[in-house]
All heavy atoms as TSV, in Angstrom:
chain	resi	resn	atom	element	x	y	z
A	1	ASP	N	N	136.452	124.408	82.700
A	1	ASP	CA	C	137.630	123.614	82.390
A	1	ASP	C	C	137.400	122.123	82.585
A	1	ASP	O	O	138.338	121.353	82.557
A	1	ASP	CB	C	138.796	124.059	83.251
A	1	ASP	CG	C	139.249	125.464	82.907
A	1	ASP	OD1	O	139.068	125.868	81.745
A	1	ASP	OD2	O	139.763	126.150	83.797
A	2	MET	N	N	136.183	121.731	82.830
A	2	MET	CA	C	135.884	120.318	83.074
A	2	MET	C	C	135.732	119.569	81.758
A	2	MET	O	O	135.018	120.009	80.872
A	2	MET	CB	C	134.587	120.211	83.881
A	2	MET	CG	C	134.208	118.821	84.260
A	2	MET	SD	S	132.813	118.889	85.405
A	2	MET	CE	C	131.744	117.699	84.669
A	3	THR	N	N	136.431	118.449	81.653
A	3	THR	CA	C	136.257	117.576	80.506
A	3	THR	C	C	135.219	116.536	80.882
A	3	THR	O	O	135.417	115.750	81.804
A	3	THR	CB	C	137.583	116.889	80.134
A	3	THR	OG1	O	138.550	117.901	79.850
A	3	THR	CG2	C	137.409	115.995	78.929
A	4	ILE	N	N	134.106	116.533	80.177
A	4	ILE	CA	C	133.008	115.629	80.501
A	4	ILE	C	C	133.279	114.252	79.900
A	4	ILE	O	O	133.509	114.128	78.699
A	4	ILE	CB	C	131.673	116.189	79.990
A	4	ILE	CG1	C	131.361	117.504	80.693
A	4	ILE	CG2	C	130.548	115.188	80.206
A	4	ILE	CD1	C	130.156	118.228	80.139
A	5	ALA	N	N	133.264	113.223	80.744
A	5	ALA	CA	C	133.473	111.856	80.295
A	5	ALA	C	C	132.148	111.139	80.060
A	5	ALA	O	O	132.068	110.236	79.240
A	5	ALA	CB	C	134.300	111.084	81.322
A	6	ARG	N	N	131.116	111.550	80.812
A	6	ARG	CA	C	129.803	110.959	80.617
A	6	ARG	C	C	128.734	111.891	81.174
A	6	ARG	O	O	128.994	112.718	82.030
A	6	ARG	CB	C	129.683	109.588	81.272
A	6	ARG	CG	C	129.701	109.638	82.777
A	6	ARG	CD	C	129.470	108.264	83.387
A	6	ARG	NE	N	129.721	108.327	84.815
A	6	ARG	CZ	C	128.876	108.817	85.717
A	6	ARG	NH1	N	127.713	109.274	85.344
A	6	ARG	NH2	N	129.185	108.850	86.997
A	7	VAL	N	N	127.531	111.712	80.647
A	7	VAL	CA	C	126.355	112.436	81.120
A	7	VAL	C	C	125.293	111.374	81.398
A	7	VAL	O	O	124.894	110.639	80.496
A	7	VAL	CB	C	125.820	113.433	80.064
A	7	VAL	CG1	C	124.583	114.138	80.572
A	7	VAL	CG2	C	126.903	114.434	79.674
A	8	ARG	N	N	124.884	111.269	82.639
A	8	ARG	CA	C	123.851	110.297	83.015
A	8	ARG	C	C	122.554	111.052	83.249
A	8	ARG	O	O	122.500	111.976	84.058
A	8	ARG	CB	C	124.251	109.551	84.278
A	8	ARG	CG	C	123.246	108.503	84.705
A	8	ARG	CD	C	123.806	107.670	85.864
A	8	ARG	NE	N	122.781	106.785	86.367
A	8	ARG	CZ	C	122.158	106.943	87.534
A	8	ARG	NH1	N	122.469	107.954	88.322
A	8	ARG	NH2	N	121.240	106.091	87.913
A	9	LEU	N	N	121.527	110.669	82.502
A	9	LEU	CA	C	120.214	111.284	82.611
A	9	LEU	C	C	119.278	110.303	83.309
A	9	LEU	O	O	119.129	109.166	82.853
A	9	LEU	CB	C	119.665	111.635	81.232
A	9	LEU	CG	C	120.555	112.542	80.378
A	9	LEU	CD1	C	119.949	112.706	78.994
A	9	LEU	CD2	C	120.753	113.886	81.050
A	10	VAL	N	N	118.681	110.744	84.395
A	10	VAL	CA	C	117.753	109.898	85.149
A	10	VAL	C	C	116.359	110.502	85.016
A	10	VAL	O	O	116.085	111.574	85.544
A	10	VAL	CB	C	118.152	109.795	86.639
A	10	VAL	CG1	C	117.195	108.859	87.374
A	10	VAL	CG2	C	119.592	109.325	86.780
A	11	GLY	N	N	115.496	109.813	84.274
A	11	GLY	CA	C	114.135	110.284	84.076
A	11	GLY	C	C	113.238	109.862	85.223
A	11	GLY	O	O	113.324	108.737	85.715
A	12	HIS	N	N	112.395	110.779	85.672
A	12	HIS	CA	C	111.453	110.520	86.758
A	12	HIS	C	C	110.031	110.789	86.277
A	12	HIS	O	O	109.815	111.531	85.310
A	12	HIS	CB	C	111.742	111.426	87.962
A	12	HIS	CG	C	113.077	111.228	88.569
A	12	HIS	ND1	N	113.405	110.127	89.327
A	12	HIS	CD2	C	114.196	111.997	88.536
A	12	HIS	CE1	C	114.653	110.223	89.736
A	12	HIS	NE2	N	115.158	111.353	89.262
A	13	ALA	N	N	109.075	110.219	86.997
A	13	ALA	CA	C	107.655	110.477	86.751
A	13	ALA	C	C	106.950	110.454	88.105
A	13	ALA	O	O	107.407	109.797	89.036
A	13	ALA	CB	C	107.051	109.412	85.843
A	14	ASP	N	N	105.833	111.181	88.215
A	14	ASP	CA	C	105.105	111.138	89.473
A	14	ASP	C	C	104.381	109.801	89.601
A	14	ASP	O	O	104.498	108.932	88.752
A	14	ASP	CB	C	104.171	112.335	89.639
A	14	ASP	CG	C	103.085	112.410	88.583
A	14	ASP	OD1	O	102.771	111.377	87.963
A	14	ASP	OD2	O	102.539	113.510	88.385
A	15	ARG	N	N	103.647	109.606	90.682
A	15	ARG	CA	C	103.043	108.305	90.959
A	15	ARG	C	C	101.603	108.202	90.477
A	15	ARG	O	O	100.833	107.388	90.965
A	15	ARG	CB	C	103.159	107.999	92.445
A	15	ARG	CG	C	104.652	107.908	92.842
A	15	ARG	CD	C	104.872	107.337	94.170
A	15	ARG	NE	N	104.480	105.919	94.184
A	15	ARG	CZ	C	104.289	105.246	95.294
A	15	ARG	NH1	N	104.420	105.814	96.458
A	15	ARG	NH2	N	103.933	103.974	95.238
A	16	VAL	N	N	101.247	109.019	89.491
A	16	VAL	CA	C	99.939	108.897	88.846
A	16	VAL	C	C	100.116	107.949	87.669
A	16	VAL	O	O	101.023	108.118	86.862
A	16	VAL	CB	C	99.439	110.279	88.360
A	16	VAL	CG1	C	98.149	110.128	87.573
A	16	VAL	CG2	C	99.257	111.224	89.536
A	17	GLY	N	N	99.296	106.932	87.562
A	17	GLY	CA	C	99.438	105.948	86.492
A	17	GLY	C	C	100.180	104.723	86.970
A	17	GLY	O	O	100.664	104.657	88.100
A	18	SER	N	N	100.312	103.756	86.089
A	18	SER	CA	C	100.961	102.493	86.453
A	18	SER	C	C	102.483	102.647	86.462
A	18	SER	O	O	103.035	103.491	85.742
A	18	SER	CB	C	100.571	101.397	85.459
A	18	SER	OG	O	101.226	101.597	84.217
A	19	PRO	N	N	103.176	101.834	87.262
A	19	PRO	CA	C	104.639	101.895	87.269
A	19	PRO	C	C	105.238	101.679	85.869
A	19	PRO	O	O	106.213	102.335	85.499
A	19	PRO	CB	C	105.044	100.771	88.232
A	19	PRO	CG	C	103.882	100.663	89.166
A	19	PRO	CD	C	102.674	100.922	88.288
A	20	ARG	N	N	104.654	100.766	85.101
A	20	ARG	CA	C	105.165	100.499	83.743
A	20	ARG	C	C	105.028	101.732	82.856
A	20	ARG	O	O	105.959	102.107	82.146
A	20	ARG	CB	C	104.416	99.322	83.147
A	20	ARG	CG	C	104.928	98.905	81.802
A	20	ARG	CD	C	104.216	97.674	81.325
A	20	ARG	NE	N	104.717	97.291	80.019
A	20	ARG	CZ	C	104.215	96.348	79.296
A	20	ARG	NH1	N	103.191	95.643	79.740
A	20	ARG	NH2	N	104.713	96.065	78.116
A	21	ALA	N	N	103.854	102.356	82.880
A	21	ALA	CA	C	103.628	103.569	82.081
A	21	ALA	C	C	104.555	104.687	82.547
A	21	ALA	O	O	105.076	105.460	81.732
A	21	ALA	CB	C	102.175	104.009	82.175
A	22	ASN	N	N	104.793	104.768	83.851
A	22	ASN	CA	C	105.672	105.823	84.367
A	22	ASN	C	C	107.120	105.611	83.955
A	22	ASN	O	O	107.849	106.577	83.716
A	22	ASN	CB	C	105.522	105.934	85.881
A	22	ASN	CG	C	104.219	106.582	86.268
A	22	ASN	OD1	O	103.625	107.320	85.482
A	22	ASN	ND2	N	103.753	106.316	87.467
A	23	ARG	N	N	107.561	104.357	83.854
A	23	ARG	CA	C	108.927	104.100	83.358
A	23	ARG	C	C	109.057	104.550	81.905
A	23	ARG	O	O	110.062	105.139	81.514
A	23	ARG	CB	C	109.283	102.621	83.477
A	23	ARG	CG	C	109.781	102.233	84.847
A	23	ARG	CD	C	110.240	100.785	84.879
A	23	ARG	NE	N	111.606	100.594	84.427
A	23	ARG	CZ	C	112.679	100.828	85.170
A	23	ARG	NH1	N	112.546	101.296	86.376
A	23	ARG	NH2	N	113.878	100.600	84.702
A	24	ARG	N	N	108.032	104.248	81.100
A	24	ARG	CA	C	108.057	104.682	79.690
A	24	ARG	C	C	108.076	106.206	79.604
A	24	ARG	O	O	108.822	106.777	78.802
A	24	ARG	CB	C	106.857	104.117	78.938
A	24	ARG	CG	C	106.999	102.665	78.562
A	24	ARG	CD	C	105.968	102.221	77.519
A	24	ARG	NE	N	104.604	102.564	77.895
A	24	ARG	CZ	C	103.749	101.756	78.510
A	24	ARG	NH1	N	104.115	100.542	78.827
A	24	ARG	NH2	N	102.529	102.150	78.789
A	25	LEU	N	N	107.252	106.857	80.411
A	25	LEU	CA	C	107.206	108.320	80.410
A	25	LEU	C	C	108.548	108.905	80.855
A	25	LEU	O	O	109.055	109.856	80.250
A	25	LEU	CB	C	106.085	108.804	81.331
A	25	LEU	CG	C	105.858	110.303	81.421
A	25	LEU	CD1	C	105.583	110.900	80.055
A	25	LEU	CD2	C	104.707	110.586	82.362
A	26	ALA	N	N	109.138	108.323	81.880
A	26	ALA	CA	C	110.445	108.790	82.357
A	26	ALA	C	C	111.513	108.618	81.281
A	26	ALA	O	O	112.371	109.488	81.095
A	26	ALA	CB	C	110.827	108.037	83.628
A	27	ALA	N	N	111.450	107.506	80.548
A	27	ALA	CA	C	112.409	107.265	79.460
A	27	ALA	C	C	112.237	108.304	78.359
A	27	ALA	O	O	113.227	108.807	77.810
A	27	ALA	CB	C	112.233	105.860	78.897
A	28	LYS	N	N	110.994	108.642	78.027
A	28	LYS	CA	C	110.743	109.668	77.004
A	28	LYS	C	C	111.266	111.027	77.452
A	28	LYS	O	O	111.834	111.777	76.651
A	28	LYS	CB	C	109.252	109.760	76.696
A	28	LYS	CG	C	108.725	108.617	75.876
A	28	LYS	CD	C	107.249	108.811	75.584
A	28	LYS	CE	C	106.683	107.637	74.828
A	28	LYS	NZ	N	105.255	107.818	74.516
A	29	ARG	N	N	111.071	111.348	78.719
A	29	ARG	CA	C	111.595	112.621	79.247
A	29	ARG	C	C	113.113	112.675	79.125
A	29	ARG	O	O	113.686	113.659	78.676
A	29	ARG	CB	C	111.209	112.785	80.715
A	29	ARG	CG	C	109.860	113.315	80.926
A	29	ARG	CD	C	109.662	113.783	82.371
A	29	ARG	NE	N	108.300	114.233	82.441
A	29	ARG	CZ	C	107.324	113.591	83.067
A	29	ARG	NH1	N	107.583	112.507	83.750
A	29	ARG	NH2	N	106.097	114.062	83.040
A	30	ALA	N	N	113.768	111.598	79.556
A	30	ALA	CA	C	115.230	111.555	79.496
A	30	ALA	C	C	115.721	111.599	78.054
A	30	ALA	O	O	116.716	112.269	77.742
A	30	ALA	CB	C	115.753	110.319	80.214
A	31	ALA	N	N	115.032	110.925	77.144
A	31	ALA	CA	C	115.412	110.944	75.726
A	31	ALA	C	C	115.276	112.340	75.137
A	31	ALA	O	O	116.100	112.757	74.317
A	31	ALA	CB	C	114.569	109.946	74.942
A	32	ALA	N	N	114.255	113.085	75.547
A	32	ALA	CA	C	114.076	114.456	75.056
A	32	ALA	C	C	115.233	115.342	75.524
A	32	ALA	O	O	115.751	116.164	74.754
A	32	ALA	CB	C	112.742	115.034	75.535
A	33	VAL	N	N	115.666	115.157	76.760
A	33	VAL	CA	C	116.814	115.923	77.262
A	33	VAL	C	C	118.076	115.502	76.513
A	33	VAL	O	O	118.898	116.354	76.141
A	33	VAL	CB	C	116.975	115.757	78.784
A	33	VAL	CG1	C	118.276	116.382	79.276
A	33	VAL	CG2	C	115.784	116.377	79.511
A	34	ALA	N	N	118.234	114.207	76.257
A	34	ALA	CA	C	119.396	113.731	75.501
A	34	ALA	C	C	119.426	114.356	74.114
A	34	ALA	O	O	120.481	114.818	73.649
A	34	ALA	CB	C	119.374	112.206	75.394
A	35	ASP	N	N	118.279	114.399	73.449
A	35	ASP	CA	C	118.212	115.016	72.118
A	35	ASP	C	C	118.617	116.483	72.169
A	35	ASP	O	O	119.335	116.968	71.295
A	35	ASP	CB	C	116.800	114.883	71.534
A	35	ASP	CG	C	116.446	113.455	71.154
A	35	ASP	OD1	O	117.368	112.611	71.041
A	35	ASP	OD2	O	115.236	113.187	70.984
A	36	PHE	N	N	118.163	117.189	73.197
A	36	PHE	CA	C	118.529	118.596	73.351
A	36	PHE	C	C	120.044	118.741	73.554
A	36	PHE	O	O	120.678	119.604	72.944
A	36	PHE	CB	C	117.781	119.226	74.534
A	36	PHE	CG	C	118.246	120.608	74.855
A	36	PHE	CD1	C	117.774	121.689	74.123
A	36	PHE	CD2	C	119.160	120.836	75.863
A	36	PHE	CE1	C	118.222	122.976	74.405
A	36	PHE	CE2	C	119.612	122.115	76.145
A	36	PHE	CZ	C	119.138	123.192	75.415
A	37	LEU	N	N	120.611	117.893	74.406
A	37	LEU	CA	C	122.054	117.976	74.668
A	37	LEU	C	C	122.860	117.671	73.406
A	37	LEU	O	O	123.864	118.348	73.126
A	37	LEU	CB	C	122.442	117.022	75.793
A	37	LEU	CG	C	121.918	117.400	77.181
A	37	LEU	CD1	C	122.240	116.291	78.185
A	37	LEU	CD2	C	122.472	118.737	77.635
A	38	VAL	N	N	122.432	116.681	72.632
A	38	VAL	CA	C	123.118	116.352	71.377
A	38	VAL	C	C	123.024	117.517	70.414
A	38	VAL	O	O	124.019	117.901	69.784
A	38	VAL	CB	C	122.548	115.052	70.765
A	38	VAL	CG1	C	123.050	114.842	69.349
A	38	VAL	CG2	C	122.910	113.858	71.640
A	39	ALA	N	N	121.851	118.122	70.316
A	39	ALA	CA	C	121.683	119.291	69.433
A	39	ALA	C	C	122.543	120.470	69.905
A	39	ALA	O	O	122.916	121.320	69.103
A	39	ALA	CB	C	120.218	119.706	69.377
A	40	SER	N	N	122.892	120.473	71.185
A	40	SER	CA	C	123.723	121.543	71.750
A	40	SER	C	C	125.208	121.217	71.693
A	40	SER	O	O	126.030	121.979	72.190
A	40	SER	CB	C	123.312	121.801	73.203
A	40	SER	OG	O	121.974	122.235	73.256
A	41	GLY	N	N	125.552	120.042	71.138
A	41	GLY	CA	C	126.963	119.722	70.932
A	41	GLY	C	C	127.540	118.624	71.806
A	41	GLY	O	O	128.724	118.312	71.694
A	42	VAL	N	N	126.750	118.029	72.686
A	42	VAL	CA	C	127.262	116.937	73.514
A	42	VAL	C	C	127.231	115.655	72.679
A	42	VAL	O	O	126.188	115.304	72.127
A	42	VAL	CB	C	126.405	116.759	74.797
A	42	VAL	CG1	C	126.887	115.572	75.611
A	42	VAL	CG2	C	126.423	118.035	75.633
A	43	PRO	N	N	128.357	114.947	72.556
A	43	PRO	CA	C	128.371	113.704	71.778
A	43	PRO	C	C	127.416	112.660	72.379
A	43	PRO	O	O	127.442	112.412	73.588
A	43	PRO	CB	C	129.820	113.225	71.876
A	43	PRO	CG	C	130.607	114.443	72.227
A	43	PRO	CD	C	129.691	115.291	73.057
A	44	ARG	N	N	126.573	112.068	71.541
A	44	ARG	CA	C	125.574	111.096	72.016
A	44	ARG	C	C	126.228	109.927	72.753
A	44	ARG	O	O	125.660	109.391	73.704
A	44	ARG	CB	C	124.726	110.575	70.863
A	44	ARG	CG	C	123.603	109.667	71.371
A	44	ARG	CD	C	122.501	109.400	70.406
A	44	ARG	NE	N	121.720	110.524	69.994
A	44	ARG	CZ	C	120.637	110.999	70.629
A	44	ARG	NH1	N	120.265	110.466	71.768
A	44	ARG	NH2	N	119.959	111.997	70.140
A	45	GLU	N	N	127.434	109.523	72.352
A	45	GLU	CA	C	128.072	108.368	72.983
A	45	GLU	C	C	128.450	108.621	74.451
A	45	GLU	O	O	128.749	107.682	75.183
A	45	GLU	CB	C	129.289	107.887	72.191
A	45	GLU	CG	C	130.386	108.898	72.056
A	45	GLU	CD	C	130.257	109.782	70.810
A	45	GLU	OE1	O	129.212	109.768	70.150
A	45	GLU	OE2	O	131.229	110.495	70.520
A	46	LEU	N	N	128.421	109.871	74.889
A	46	LEU	CA	C	128.704	110.187	76.291
A	46	LEU	C	C	127.455	110.109	77.168
A	46	LEU	O	O	127.548	110.167	78.393
A	46	LEU	CB	C	129.286	111.601	76.420
A	46	LEU	CG	C	130.631	111.864	75.752
A	46	LEU	CD1	C	131.093	113.279	76.059
A	46	LEU	CD2	C	131.664	110.854	76.180
A	47	ILE	N	N	126.288	109.967	76.557
A	47	ILE	CA	C	125.021	110.060	77.284
A	47	ILE	C	C	124.482	108.675	77.625
A	47	ILE	O	O	124.334	107.821	76.756
A	47	ILE	CB	C	123.979	110.843	76.459
A	47	ILE	CG1	C	124.496	112.265	76.207
A	47	ILE	CG2	C	122.639	110.873	77.175
A	47	ILE	CD1	C	123.626	113.069	75.266
A	48	LEU	N	N	124.190	108.480	78.905
A	48	LEU	CA	C	123.557	107.263	79.408
A	48	LEU	C	C	122.175	107.642	79.930
A	48	LEU	O	O	122.034	108.641	80.628
A	48	LEU	CB	C	124.370	106.660	80.552
A	48	LEU	CG	C	125.828	106.345	80.275
A	48	LEU	CD1	C	126.547	106.032	81.578
A	48	LEU	CD2	C	125.935	105.190	79.323
A	49	ILE	N	N	121.166	106.840	79.604
A	49	ILE	CA	C	119.802	107.126	80.048
A	49	ILE	C	C	119.357	106.056	81.031
A	49	ILE	O	O	119.496	104.863	80.778
A	49	ILE	CB	C	118.829	107.200	78.854
A	49	ILE	CG1	C	119.169	108.423	78.004
A	49	ILE	CG2	C	117.381	107.259	79.341
A	49	ILE	CD1	C	118.290	108.590	76.782
A	50	ASP	N	N	118.829	106.507	82.158
A	50	ASP	CA	C	118.274	105.628	83.183
A	50	ASP	C	C	116.858	106.109	83.465
A	50	ASP	O	O	116.663	107.217	83.940
A	50	ASP	CB	C	119.127	105.701	84.443
A	50	ASP	CG	C	118.563	104.880	85.592
A	50	ASP	OD1	O	117.674	104.041	85.367
A	50	ASP	OD2	O	119.021	105.091	86.719
A	51	GLU	N	N	115.867	105.284	83.134
A	51	GLU	CA	C	114.489	105.673	83.387
A	51	GLU	C	C	114.068	105.116	84.739
A	51	GLU	O	O	113.675	103.977	84.874
A	51	GLU	CB	C	113.542	105.234	82.269
A	51	GLU	CG	C	113.328	103.759	82.095
A	51	GLU	CD	C	114.434	103.022	81.360
A	51	GLU	OE1	O	115.328	103.654	80.775
A	51	GLU	OE2	O	114.399	101.796	81.364
A	52	SER	N	N	114.190	105.947	85.738
A	52	SER	CA	C	113.874	105.551	87.099
A	52	SER	C	C	112.369	105.424	87.316
A	52	SER	O	O	111.917	104.699	88.183
A	52	SER	CB	C	114.460	106.589	88.059
A	52	SER	OG	O	114.206	106.253	89.382
A	53	GLY	N	N	111.603	106.141	86.505
A	53	GLY	CA	C	110.154	106.112	86.667
A	53	GLY	C	C	109.749	106.701	87.993
A	53	GLY	O	O	110.166	107.790	88.350
A	54	GLU	N	N	108.975	105.938	88.779
A	54	GLU	CA	C	108.519	106.459	90.061
A	54	GLU	C	C	109.361	105.947	91.226
A	54	GLU	O	O	109.016	106.125	92.379
A	54	GLU	CB	C	107.046	106.142	90.270
A	54	GLU	CG	C	106.699	104.681	90.210
A	54	GLU	CD	C	105.215	104.423	90.312
A	54	GLU	OE1	O	104.444	104.943	89.488
A	54	GLU	OE2	O	104.833	103.700	91.233
A	55	ALA	N	N	110.511	105.334	90.937
A	55	ALA	CA	C	111.450	104.916	91.977
A	55	ALA	C	C	112.430	106.046	92.259
A	55	ALA	O	O	112.778	106.817	91.367
A	55	ALA	CB	C	112.201	103.671	91.520
A	56	ASP	N	N	112.877	106.167	93.475
A	56	ASP	CA	C	113.868	107.190	93.864
A	56	ASP	C	C	113.439	108.590	93.442
A	56	ASP	O	O	114.216	109.335	92.826
A	56	ASP	CB	C	115.249	106.863	93.278
A	56	ASP	CG	C	115.787	105.547	93.797
A	56	ASP	OD1	O	115.588	105.262	94.982
A	56	ASP	OD2	O	116.392	104.811	93.007
A	57	LEU	N	N	112.237	108.962	93.774
A	57	LEU	CA	C	111.697	110.265	93.372
A	57	LEU	C	C	112.363	111.417	94.109
A	57	LEU	O	O	112.743	111.281	95.276
A	57	LEU	CB	C	110.191	110.301	93.641
A	57	LEU	CG	C	109.353	109.377	92.780
A	57	LEU	CD1	C	107.906	109.368	93.260
A	57	LEU	CD2	C	109.425	109.809	91.336
A	58	PRO	N	N	112.481	112.563	93.452
A	58	PRO	CA	C	112.995	113.754	94.130
A	58	PRO	C	C	112.143	114.156	95.333
A	58	PRO	O	O	112.659	114.596	96.343
A	58	PRO	CB	C	112.961	114.837	93.048
A	58	PRO	CG	C	113.045	114.086	91.763
A	58	PRO	CD	C	112.300	112.805	92.021
A	59	VAL	N	N	110.813	113.987	95.223
A	59	VAL	CA	C	109.887	114.296	96.317
A	59	VAL	C	C	109.073	113.032	96.606
A	59	VAL	O	O	108.316	112.581	95.750
A	59	VAL	CB	C	108.936	115.463	95.950
A	59	VAL	CG1	C	107.959	115.733	97.066
A	59	VAL	CG2	C	109.724	116.715	95.585
A	60	ALA	N	N	109.243	112.462	97.785
A	60	ALA	CA	C	108.522	111.240	98.138
A	60	ALA	C	C	107.026	111.531	98.269
A	60	ALA	O	O	106.628	112.503	98.909
A	60	ALA	CB	C	109.052	110.680	99.452
A	61	THR	N	N	106.209	110.696	97.619
A	61	THR	CA	C	104.757	110.835	97.696
A	61	THR	C	C	104.118	109.452	97.767
A	61	THR	O	O	104.767	108.449	97.495
A	61	THR	CB	C	104.172	111.561	96.461
A	61	THR	OG1	O	104.382	110.743	95.313
A	61	THR	CG2	C	104.776	112.923	96.251
A	62	GLY	N	N	102.847	109.444	98.083
A	62	GLY	CA	C	102.086	108.202	98.064
A	62	GLY	C	C	101.601	107.902	96.657
A	62	GLY	O	O	101.699	108.748	95.758
A	63	PRO	N	N	101.035	106.712	96.460
A	63	PRO	CA	C	100.501	106.332	95.150
A	63	PRO	C	C	99.410	107.292	94.679
A	63	PRO	O	O	98.598	107.762	95.471
A	63	PRO	CB	C	99.918	104.936	95.382
A	63	PRO	CG	C	100.597	104.429	96.610
A	63	PRO	CD	C	100.892	105.644	97.443
A	64	GLY	N	N	99.424	107.586	93.395
A	64	GLY	CA	C	98.389	108.427	92.800
A	64	GLY	C	C	98.543	109.915	93.033
A	64	GLY	O	O	97.698	110.698	92.605
A	65	ILE	N	N	99.610	110.344	93.682
A	65	ILE	CA	C	99.820	111.768	93.969
A	65	ILE	C	C	100.550	112.423	92.802
A	65	ILE	O	O	101.632	112.002	92.408
A	65	ILE	CB	C	100.633	111.974	95.268
A	65	ILE	CG1	C	99.944	111.294	96.450
A	65	ILE	CG2	C	100.876	113.448	95.533
A	65	ILE	CD1	C	98.584	111.845	96.784
A	66	ALA	N	N	99.955	113.476	92.269
A	66	ALA	CA	C	100.567	114.238	91.174
A	66	ALA	C	C	101.509	115.282	91.779
A	66	ALA	O	O	101.064	116.237	92.397
A	66	ALA	CB	C	99.490	114.918	90.342
A	67	GLU	N	N	102.797	115.074	91.627
A	67	GLU	CA	C	103.799	116.002	92.153
A	67	GLU	C	C	104.648	116.512	90.989
A	67	GLU	O	O	105.450	115.777	90.418
A	67	GLU	CB	C	104.687	115.299	93.186
A	67	GLU	CG	C	105.870	116.117	93.660
A	67	GLU	CD	C	105.500	117.502	94.166
A	67	GLU	OE1	O	104.747	117.591	95.150
A	67	GLU	OE2	O	105.955	118.491	93.566
A	68	PRO	N	N	104.451	117.793	90.615
A	68	PRO	CA	C	105.179	118.345	89.463
A	68	PRO	C	C	106.705	118.211	89.555
A	68	PRO	O	O	107.357	118.002	88.537
A	68	PRO	CB	C	104.757	119.817	89.449
A	68	PRO	CG	C	103.447	119.847	90.158
A	68	PRO	CD	C	103.525	118.760	91.193
A	69	LEU	N	N	107.272	118.290	90.754
A	69	LEU	CA	C	108.730	118.187	90.883
A	69	LEU	C	C	109.245	116.787	90.555
A	69	LEU	O	O	110.432	116.610	90.281
A	69	LEU	CB	C	109.173	118.596	92.287
A	69	LEU	CG	C	108.944	120.068	92.634
A	69	LEU	CD1	C	109.338	120.334	94.079
A	69	LEU	CD2	C	109.707	120.982	91.690
A	70	ASN	N	N	108.359	115.795	90.563
A	70	ASN	CA	C	108.766	114.438	90.195
A	70	ASN	C	C	108.705	114.203	88.695
A	70	ASN	O	O	109.179	113.178	88.213
A	70	ASN	CB	C	107.906	113.410	90.928
A	70	ASN	CG	C	108.244	113.356	92.405
A	70	ASN	OD1	O	109.336	113.725	92.813
A	70	ASN	ND2	N	107.310	112.915	93.205
A	71	ARG	N	N	108.152	115.112	87.960
A	71	ARG	CA	C	108.130	115.020	86.488
A	71	ARG	C	C	109.385	115.720	85.977
A	71	ARG	O	O	109.330	116.851	85.491
A	71	ARG	CB	C	106.875	115.688	85.942
A	71	ARG	CG	C	105.614	115.053	86.448
A	71	ARG	CD	C	104.398	115.801	85.944
A	71	ARG	NE	N	103.269	115.558	86.818
A	71	ARG	CZ	C	102.382	116.451	87.180
A	71	ARG	NH1	N	102.461	117.684	86.727
A	71	ARG	NH2	N	101.399	116.134	87.982
A	72	SER	N	N	110.505	115.051	86.096
A	72	SER	CA	C	111.784	115.723	85.868
A	72	SER	C	C	112.837	114.772	85.307
A	72	SER	O	O	112.629	113.566	85.237
A	72	SER	CB	C	112.295	116.297	87.200
A	72	SER	OG	O	112.489	115.254	88.133
A	73	VAL	N	N	113.965	115.352	84.939
A	73	VAL	CA	C	115.142	114.592	84.521
A	73	VAL	C	C	116.324	115.122	85.311
A	73	VAL	O	O	116.612	116.323	85.307
A	73	VAL	CB	C	115.414	114.730	83.000
A	73	VAL	CG1	C	116.699	114.008	82.619
A	73	VAL	CG2	C	114.242	114.183	82.205
A	74	GLU	N	N	116.996	114.226	85.998
A	74	GLU	CA	C	118.185	114.552	86.759
A	74	GLU	C	C	119.382	114.406	85.825
A	74	GLU	O	O	119.502	113.418	85.090
A	74	GLU	CB	C	118.279	113.565	87.920
A	74	GLU	CG	C	119.429	113.724	88.826
A	74	GLU	CD	C	119.387	112.642	89.901
A	74	GLU	OE1	O	118.300	112.106	90.227
A	74	GLU	OE2	O	120.464	112.315	90.400
A	75	ILE	N	N	120.292	115.376	85.837
A	75	ILE	CA	C	121.474	115.350	84.989
A	75	ILE	C	C	122.706	115.212	85.867
A	75	ILE	O	O	122.963	116.067	86.721
A	75	ILE	CB	C	121.571	116.629	84.124
A	75	ILE	CG1	C	120.315	116.783	83.264
A	75	ILE	CG2	C	122.844	116.599	83.273
A	75	ILE	CD1	C	120.230	118.109	82.533
A	76	ASN	N	N	123.459	114.126	85.670
A	76	ASN	CA	C	124.695	113.895	86.413
A	76	ASN	C	C	125.863	113.899	85.438
A	76	ASN	O	O	125.826	113.176	84.431
A	76	ASN	CB	C	124.632	112.529	87.121
A	76	ASN	CG	C	123.514	112.466	88.129
A	76	ASN	OD1	O	123.521	113.184	89.117
A	76	ASN	ND2	N	122.539	111.620	87.877
A	77	LEU	N	N	126.860	114.689	85.745
A	77	LEU	CA	C	128.041	114.791	84.886
A	77	LEU	C	C	129.206	114.050	85.524
A	77	LEU	O	O	129.449	114.184	86.727
A	77	LEU	CB	C	128.431	116.248	84.674
A	77	LEU	CG	C	127.373	117.148	84.043
A	77	LEU	CD1	C	127.897	118.579	83.965
A	77	LEU	CD2	C	126.970	116.643	82.687
A	78	GLY	N	N	129.909	113.288	84.723
A	78	GLY	CA	C	131.132	112.630	85.177
A	78	GLY	C	C	132.310	113.223	84.424
A	78	GLY	O	O	132.227	113.471	83.231
A	79	SER	N	N	133.383	113.464	85.134
A	79	SER	CA	C	134.563	114.054	84.484
A	79	SER	C	C	135.701	113.053	84.445
A	79	SER	O	O	135.673	112.017	85.089
A	79	SER	CB	C	134.999	115.318	85.244
A	79	SER	OG	O	135.378	114.979	86.565
A	80	ARG	N	N	136.695	113.415	83.659
A	80	ARG	CA	C	137.893	112.565	83.549
A	80	ARG	C	C	138.893	112.950	84.576
A	80	ARG	O	O	139.015	113.997	85.045
A	80	ARG	CB	C	138.522	112.720	82.167
A	80	ARG	CG	C	137.677	112.159	81.096
A	80	ARG	CD	C	138.355	112.307	79.791
A	80	ARG	NE	N	137.304	112.586	78.809
A	80	ARG	CZ	C	137.426	112.446	77.544
A	80	ARG	NH1	N	138.562	112.080	77.043
A	80	ARG	NH2	N	136.450	112.678	76.737
């Protein structure tokens, strides 16, 4: 029964590679999820993309550490 007012997608990447490359990768991940949600019926205008890259990671790691759980997209729903 929830009316969705917005969907915020936060793309993450692990700490392998440069921060700039990881932001681009995180943005691509979030965009892929956005495309899936739109194809599933969510209006694109409700979707906000934030490419966090290697900042605010789900699992804190040191530089150069490949952590699969950080290669992810966080989905936050806002209701009216």
